[in-house]
Phi, psi and omega in degrees: 000144178306139184299333184279352184283111181246138180292149174252136187243138176303321183297341182268004184301135169221145175302155180293152185292336184227158174258148173247116183272332181199148178234127172241124183238141171235128178247124172250098193285136173203132184305323184259340186209072175282133175263133178239116179252121183243137176233113184246123171274119190229166177203155174300144179277120184295341179279354175240075186298157181098176179267133182229145168300153176256113180257120180248139177280144177188133180222132177070026183255136172263112183284124178260317185208144177219128181210149173239122184051040178082354181267117181297144176239152183256016181299140180250136179288157171251196187293336185238003179165203187216133177245126175254117182301148180304327181294341179267005183246143175294163179282344180240217182291152179202167177244124178257128178239133175226150170228128182228165176237136178226164184238087183301326185297328181267006184273085180279347180288346178059040180222129190093217176262122182219179180240138177236103179050049176088356180257135171280135174206168183233155165216112187250345176276130007267323187227046181270340183296332179293348175267004178252315178201168177286129186193154171286088191275077182212149190289343181272002174259108187239139181201155170289145180242138167238133189230133172246130180243128178239124181182173185264014179276145181295328183241126182232113187236147170210189183290157169086215183253144174287133183240339179194151176201160177200184179300115176081012178205158176206149178235140182231144179230126176249107186283346183270127178302136180215155173283164186295335182293344179266003177291144177213148174214137174222136176216128181181180174272095189233158175239147183253132164263114193245155177200185178221156177222131177261119179286167184292341176269000176100003177290133177263115185252127175277128181247133179222135168247114186263127183221170176288153178306133181101345180259004186299330185278005180244026185248350189298319182294318179298320179296317177300319179297321178297314181294321176296322180295317181296317179293319181296318182292327174294314186287318189270323183243357180069025185255121183253147178291150195235015175232174181274345184217145173230117182248140170237138177235132177267124184238135184284327183250105185208133185288332186241192179281314182190171183218135192271023182319137186305113176076351182219081180284131176253128187239143162301131185307328184294343180254020174231310191278126181203137169214161179304328183284334189245345185235146178270169175303320178297323177298313179300318180299314181292322178301313180299316182293319184284322173305313180298314183304310183292323177295317181297335176299341181307325175258314183264074180151321182260297177298321170241115181250187182261142184296321179211170186288346173295336181269017185307323181296339181298319178270323186279314179299317180294319182286326172299316178301319180293319180288331174294318176301313180300311181296324176297318178294325183280324193234000178109124186287326185296308181294319180300318181296318179297315180299320179296321181288323175303314179296316180301312182293323182290324186253308188279318177299321177299317178296314181296334184265008184230195185290346181265009181301137176206158179293161174304322169248102180296160177252357174198158173202159171262313179232116185296332179302336181281357181249020167272077194240170175297331178294314180293316185277292188287315177291325175303321178292322179297324178295320176298317180299320177296318180300318179296320178296322184288324184260349180084165183298317181295316179297321178297316180298316179296319182294319180293321177299318179294321179301312180293320180292318187282325191243009178303131180082010184244166171254111194252175182233170175299324178298319177299316181299311181292327181295323180293327176291319178296317182290325183280333186240347182078011184266141176275120184248020181300316180288322180300331182302340179300336176298332179274332191254350181240135179276174173099154178259115179295150170253132176251116179267141186243132176229139183240148173217142181230130177232099183279161179192165183295326182276003183117144184267164177244126178253126180246125178250118180251128180241135178232134179253140177235124180248104190289155175293149176223166182308121178084354181224079183289334183232142182231155173269165176294141180258164170274115184238111176282119182245107179279127187228141168228156180239137179244142174287161178302339178272001177099353178286146178274116182262335174232109179292171187303128170224151184263117175268138180257109176270112184241345180247178178300321180219134175216148177243146180230130185252139175236116188250163176075028180269142183280338181206161179298124184276165169256117184279143171248105192249142180068044180301142181063014186050065189289352176205146181280074184230166171263124181268119179255095185227116183285091185256145173278160175298327179296317179297319180296316179296323178298313180293323176301325182276322193246341189299135179274348178271118184301321181296311183290334173297312176297317184298325180297316178293320178296319180295321175302313181297318179297317179303315181293314182295321177298316179295318180294321182286330183272336182227190176260024182296154175271174184285341183068191184236347186302308183290317183297320179292320178296318180289326176298321178295319177297315182300325183272352187279098182291349178282346180267147177303129179304323179296322177295316179298321179299320178294322179297323182281346180285120181290150172305145183291161178297323178296320178299317179294321178299317179295320180295317177297317180298317180296332180272005177094006178266157171264112185292139175252107184304324181293318179293321178298315180300315181294320180296318181295320177294320180294322180291321177297320178296320179297321178293319178300318181292327178293319178284325171048236187293347180285341189301310182303317179293320178297318180296315181297322182291342183268355179297121181297143177286153174078185180292164182301138172218139177276012183297157187302322182294311180294319179297322178296320178296317178294321181299314180291317180300319181285332173295318178290326177299320178298323176290318179301323180298330179289343179261322186253005177072007175111007181298313180293323179294322178296320177293319180298318180298316182295329185261353188302130178258007180208162183293327181302308182290323180295315180294318180298317179295319180295320177298318179297319179296317179296322177298329180274004180080017180243195169100004182294319178295320180292322176299318180295319179295321179298313180296321180297324181280320191246013184302336181267001182251110187298319183291319179291322179292335172302322179294319179300315178296311186295320182302317185295323180282317183297327184252016176287147175298148186309316182286346183255350192302312182296322180293322177297316178297319178300319179294320184288327179289347174269356180292141181301334182272000178280110179251099188288345178274353175270118185302322180297317181290321178299314180294328182298331180257300185291320177293320179294325178294316180293336179275346175278091193305305183291328178288317180295320182264025178301144188299341179291335184077006183298321181291324177301313181295318182298312181296316179299319178304315185284329174295318179295322180289319184286329190307314180296332182272318185215084183299325182298311181293320178300316181295317181294324181287342180293345178295352173306332184267003192290341184264013186304328182295346180291330200263180184292167185300322180297313180293320177302316181296319180294319180292317179297325176298319180290321177296321178296322178295321176298313182297334181272001183293134177297138177068024182303135180288160174297324182298301183288327179299315179297316182296314181296321179295317178294321179296325178286345179083000000 
């Protein structure tokens, strides 16, 4: 790690020395030499008495002019900012003026003001504004912004409302105080897909989605998602939009998914542009969710922001929870909940179980960009969900209303958040706060006892929680864990409907009396807490719950647990797949009373990474090659069980009429394509080849191509795909990723090597980089191939990318986070690559911190 990288600690927080009452910015755009003129109305902060130097953040800025109240100053910037001595500042209010020069065209880090294929755009979260002008670049400094943009671009956009414009210039005013990370500017040759929305109080809001010429016909779904989000937030949370215009801009080069800048959301193009020919059902689903997420930030993130970056989960965890609620309302809660848990386990449980584990609210960091993690986002949302279960829907509603009333216009903390719940519900949340301050995934162990009698039996459920050590936190306290439980009779009837048990101590017992027979418990319904459930269940019990459980999540979980048990046994020994799971899944596949999307999830096997983690937790050293082979054998066994029924089942699932991304049609395609993948294991890809040739939408075409690649075929189809879509960057990202994701383990690194030599591989574009390097790290058996070729390949590209784009390089380094699971040879090879990264000349703070943490 760079020697200058020093950790920042939550315990050291102090309010900023000065207040900013207003910001006026002028941009004179030029690709190589943009001038930024800033005028800040400032005053000493009364909570920091005495005279203080004024420290402004700034990186990569050429200072042209500096003045206070019109008086020039000779202060010189250093590498990270500018300090104005207290003696050069008035004792009261003053005006600070700066003029700087920056070069957007050379900004490959995509942070601050940069250019994407001729378009000016910004990304300021978390600390990008300091690359635009000198400023106290921290979230607790909030002010209204007025912006003037001068340039030769047809469209000139910034935050807030448009107030004036003329040939070559435009002015924007944002009346709501905001921190600098929410500043945005876009200038380019753009076209608008426009609409309007009437708020419930009668405000008429102009809506625009700005895209490059030729992309206008791929915006309709995103616009519909925006309007649905605005209506939902009014209805569900009572939150109304507060400006006259809401703009979204699609940008091709973007490090993240999207950004919630006030009134001017900037999106990665892949999360805006969609048509049946170019986007899959999953793309439509993600677009709707991300549009909603960024819009919901208008209140949970913008109107109320976080006091410091340690509180990042306050805006992100809450907003993820809100977008999950929205997606459940739009597309069905049962399937949505299962999908959310699959993602949580795949990303966040993995993070919690390795060297990168950290609390939902970290207590220190070197580079804040490295803490935009699954723990902050997905686990942060799970903590909100637990809180809602504990206080109930009414208590949650009262607390949120109080939160908005009390903290509107403020930069808040987790303590503020919990206090509104305590005040609104009367509940003490001191112990619950450990979910925010302690890392790691708790394990809940389950013990059962039955005492029958003529007057009715008593069933005792004993729960014990174990909170494992994590880096820097060897010991943990007991957490408040809401465990949703229902009881079923041996005949499948539910005798005790769902109730939430609160596990607050290391061990607790709960009694259920007056039962006629020993029940079968359904525990952790709806995945009521982000924990690992350790329950010694028989295969018979799992099959029983798969057939009878009334809770959709636990019904799915029972089938998944059966599959995991079988795969773990197959990977650890030479056992065969047996018939219990395959017969149960065949029954699910044929059950027309079940939602097709739910059936598709049931048929999806646990991932290879999931099996590796399960083996590691059980004390085994996972062998990626054996896991891969076991998973293929189990899929083949299911295909053989369904056998001759597959073609008819697939045909019956084709949705009627033209393509629609609605949940019912998408569910039918999901199940049909899951069955097509099984059919391919029997016919070698004949049905998949016909499906690819006939596909009328991207969902079916991509699914068929993936099946062909899994069967070792598909070269002609890949060529046809490239010939048709070679000019579409977003579609070609799929072409790149598919080949690596479905490469045979021994070929994966070689396929990636071939693709990075392709003329269309643009390694400075984050989407394209992730399409190859990210897909390789996700190909479990290929990435962990015994040759170590993939380890070297990924490390080579991280080292190459780091000087150009440290953020993306650091995020991609998480490919190495599971190294402690594997055998000594693989551990040694990964540690060698991490050491090579750490020894790289000019290593960034971003990648340096990650590599050091990964090394432990």
